[in-house]
N, C-alpha and C positions, 0 to 999 in steps of 0.2 A: 893331330893336335900337337901343339908345342907343349913345353913343360909348364907353361903358364895357363891357368884355368880362367877362361873368359866367362865370368859369372854374372848372372842376373838375379837381383833380389826382388821378389814379388811380395808386396806388403811392406815397402821400404819405409813408410812413415810411422809404423807401429813401434812399440818399445823394443821388441826383438829385432825388427827390421833395421832400426838405427844402429843397434849393436853389431848386426851383420855387416853393415856398411863400414863401421869403424874397424872391426877386426879384419874384414876382407881387404880394406885399403892398407892395413899394416902387414898383411901377409905377402911376402915376395913371390909366392907361387900363385897368387890370385890377381886378376885384372878385372875390376868391376866395369861391366859394359852396359848395365841397365839397372835402374832403380824405379820400380813400377808401383803406382798407386791407382786407385779407382779414378775414373774420369771426372768425378765431382769433387775430388780432394782439393782442399785449400792450399796444399803444399806443391801443387803443380808448378813447375818452372824454377823452384828453389834448387840450389846446389845441394847434392846429396851429402857431401861432406859437412857442409855447414849445418844441415838439418840434424846430422848425427852427432854434432858437437865437436867435430874436428875441423881442421882447416879446409877451405874449399878445394875440391878435387876436379872441378871442371866437368862433372857429370850431373846433368839436370834431372830432377824428378819428373817423370812423364807417365802417361797412361798407356803408352804404346811400347810393345816389346821391340828390342833391336833386331835387325835382320840376321845377325850372326851371334851365336853364343854356344858355349860348350855345355852349360848346365843352368838350370833355374832352381832357386830355393824359394819355395812358397811358405811364407810365414804371415799369412793374411787372415782369412776368415773362412768359414765353410763355403760361403758363396764365392769368395775370391779363389779358393783352391780349385773349384770347378773351371774357372776361367783359365787358370794356369795349366790344368790338365789338358783342356781343349787345345791350347796353343802349342804345348810341348808335343802332343801326339801329332798334330798337323805338321809341325816343323821337325819331328823326329829328334827332339832334344831331351836328354836325361833330366829327371825331375826329382827333387827332394821335397817331400810334403811334411811340413812341421806344424801346420795349422791343426787346431784341436776343435772339439765339439762337432765332428763330422757325423752325419746321419748314416745309418746302415746302407742306404742307397749310394751315398757319396763314397763310402768305403768300397762298395762294390765297383764303382766307377774307377777307382784306383787299380783294382785287380784287372779290369778290362784294359785300362791304359797300359799296364805292364806287359801286355801281349805285343805291344808295338814299340815301347821304349823301356829302358831300365828305370825303375822307380824305387826310391827309398821312402818308406812311410813308417813313422814311429810316433806314438803319442808323446814321447819325450826324447830329445836329442842329447841329453846329458850323459856323459860317461858314467858318473857316479850313480845315477838313477838306474841305468841299464845293468850295471854290476849288482846293484841292490836287488833288481828283479831276479837275477840269477840266484842270489842268496835266499830270497823269499821262496823261489821255486824249490830249492834244496830243503829248506825248513819245512815247507808244506808237505813235501813228499815224505820226509822223515816222521812228521807228526800225524800222518793220516791215520795210523792205527794205534795212536797213543792211548793207553788205558785211561778211560774216563773222557777221552776226546779233547780237542783243543778248539776254543772259540776264537774266531778271527774278526777283528775290527780294523778298519782303515780310516785314519784321520788325516785330512789334508788341509793345508793353509795356503792361501794365495792372496794377492792384492785385491783391493776393493773393485778394480775395474774388470776383473775376469768375469766373463758372461756365462760360461758353461759350468755346471755343477752336478755331481762331483767332477773333478778334473779327469781328463782323458787318461792321465797317468794313474790316478787312483783306480779307475775302472780296469786298466790293464793289470795292475797288481791283483785286483779281484779275480780277473779271468785266470791268471796264473794259479792263484790259490784254489779256485773252484775246480780247475782241471786236475790238480794234483791230489786234492782231498775229496773229490767227488761231491762237492757242495753245489746245490742248484737254486738256493734262495738268496736273493740280494735285497737288503733293506736299506733305504736311504733316510737316515735319521729316525728318531723315535719320539713319540709324544703321547702323553696320557697313560691310561692303564692298559698297557700292551701285554701284560702277563710276563711269566718267566721267559727268559731268552731261549728260543729253540737252538739246538746244536747245529742243525743243518742250515745255517744262514751266515752270510757275511754282512756286517754292518758298515755303512759308509757315513762319514761325518765331514762336512765341508765348512771351513772357517774362512771368512773373507775380511781381511784387516789391512789398512794402510797400503804400503808398497811392498809387502812380502813377496819375494821372488819365487817362492815355492818350497813347501816342506811336505813330506809324506812319512807317516809312521804306521807300520803294520804290526799289530799286536796279536800274538798267539798266547791266549790265556788258558792255562791248565789248572787243575786243582793243586794248589800249593806252590806253583811257580809260573813265571811269565817270561816270554821272550818278546822284545821290541826291536824291530829293525827300522832305523830312522835315517832318512837322507834329506839334506837341506841345501838350498842354493842361497848364497849371500848376494849374488847379482846375476844378471842374465847372460853373462859371457859364456857360461857352460853350455847353454842352449845354442848360442850362435856358433861357438867353436865346434860343437858336435855336428851341426848342420853343414858347416864348411867341410869337415872331415868326410861327411857322407857324400857331398858333391864330388870331392876328389875321388872317392871310392868308386863312384858310378861310371867314371870315364873308362870306356872300353869294355864294360861289362855287358853280358847278354841281356836281351829283353826279358825281364822278369821282375817280380816284386821282392825287394830286399828290406831288411830291418836293421836297426842299430846293432843287433847281435851279430849280423853279418859284417857290418862295418868294423866292429871291435874284435871280431874273431872269437865270439863267445859261443 
């Protein structure tokens, strides 16, 4: 491979896909060679740059993968990610999966694919989010045996168009806390006379408003004091730039499953 990464964006017409096109085009180490959408998309044939809100770049939106590529970034849908997995395994191309809302079976398919190609899968590609996950991990470990215990609630906010709830990132935060604190109950919202809050649970609350690019707050509540760890995105570039960094990271790596912790050296 040359020093330039020949990159394919799968899910190119989505909000994140368009930012991937714009940032990829601006990166001197990246050459966009594919902008893929579903075969029924109304955007087929349009110039990828124009769709992304930048100048035309001479790359048409298509439903077919190019013959040659160094890596694919999938930022599509649960169904679309399976299509990307199948293509990349068949073509032996490294794959970054940034799609959310995947089922346990689909996540298992990622693990199977990683036996044949290097795959980076993370519920969130943001550098700040992944650093916050490390902070949450440390806090949960330290608070496991706090006198009186610590209650944990996770509050997330996203745009009105987001289809999965809670977010994959919120669920990942919950998995981290559950592992470190030995909690095995997960509650999604509360309504009615539910009684006093049990200690052995994590509560999730999903807010959907406007064009919010994503916020997560992890609350550790003790008797007499509270810790809140909050991370927020002001736009989608953090997700796109993280995915491009992951694509660069995968080149030349052995076939296995990686996370953003690996990409960032955490």
